[in-house]
C-alpha positions, 0 to 999 in steps of 0.5 A, spaced: 865 642 898 860 642 904 855 642 898 858 636 895 858 633 902 851 634 904 849 631 897 853 625 898 849 624 905 843 625 902 844 620 896 847 614 901 840 616 906 836 615 900 840 609 898 839 606 905 832 607 905 831 604 898 835 598 900 831 597 907 824 597 903 827 592 898 829 588 904 823 588 909 822 595 911 823 594 918 828 600 919 823 605 916 819 605 923 825 609 926 824 615 921 816 615 923 813 621 926 812 620 934 805 622 933 801 628 936 796 628 942 788 629 940 783 631 945 775 632 945 772 636 950 765 634 952 761 639 956 755 637 960 748 639 957 741 640 960 735 636 962 729 638 959 722 636 957 717 640 952 710 638 952 704 638 947 702 645 948 695 646 948 689 643 945 689 635 947 682 632 947 680 625 949 675 621 945 668 624 946 663 619 950 656 618 949 652 617 955 649 610 955 647 608 962 653 605 963 660 607 966 665 608 961 672 611 960 675 615 955 683 617 954 688 622 951 695 622 949 700 627 951 706 627 946 712 629 950 719 630 948 725 629 954 732 630 952 737 628 957 744 631 955 747 632 961 752 626 960 752 624 967 747 617 967 743 620 973 737 618 970 730 622 971 723 622 973 717 625 969 711 627 974 704 629 973 698 633 976 692 636 974 686 640 976 679 637 976 675 636 970 670 641 970 664 643 966 660 649 968 658 647 975 659 640 974 666 636 975 668 629 975 671 625 981 678 627 983 680 620 982 677 620 974 684 620 971 690 615 971 696 613 966 695 607 963 700 606 958 706 609 955 711 609 949 718 611 949 722 612 942 729 615 941 728 621 936 729 620 929 737 621 927 739 621 934 743 616 938 740 614 945 740 609 951 733 607 952 730 609 959 729 603 963 722 605 967 721 602 974 714 605 975 708 600 975 701 602 972 696 604 973 698 611 976 692 615 979 693 622 976 692 627 982 687 632 981 683 638 985 681 645 984 688 647 985 693 642 982 696 638 988 703 635 989 705 632 982 707 624 982 712 620 978 709 617 972 715 614 968 722 614 970 729 613 967 733 608 971 741 610 972 745 610 966 739 610 962 734 615 958 740 619 955 739 622 949 732 625 946 726 621 946 718 622 944 714 620 950 707 618 949 703 617 956 696 615 955 691 618 960 685 614 962 679 618 964 673 615 968 666 617 966 660 615 970 653 613 968 651 619 972 655 624 969 652 631 967 653 632 959 658 638 958 665 639 955 669 638 961 676 641 962 682 640 966 689 643 966 695 637 966 702 639 968 708 635 967 715 636 969 722 632 969 726 632 975 733 629 976 734 622 979 731 615 978 
């Protein structure tokens, strides 16, 4: 008897649902699942800079009796995965360009341009740079304190970027011939 009663109730319930669907379906919502809450944890990453490693060279200069300039580019990768929008600064310092017993001026180098591109297949918030150019690259026998040469203002520069600064080097007409070398140090620090 109990079994028959349950079958009858199911029949009436199915009949009611079919009738409701035929009329307009408004009562169906009363039988819908109330839903489930879904969450996603997004944890902070790090702020990093990786440089070109070793072996960047400026375009060679042939002395001709006039002051000249040459340039080289540093291919850097900056990743801001902190998710804070705190912004960041790129800094630079160097040792004096020397060849044997000869050296270029400690003010020979300056940063004259930069490009910043979002790394392929990533989503970025492009950096808003507030640094004016040219920026003199400090140099001495022992590298002096670094200076800011590029920045990402607050709420910009989030993601991974290829940053390519161009460094100009002044070669006076009275420079001794030789292969001049300098150690260039680049860093990234938090804050605009």
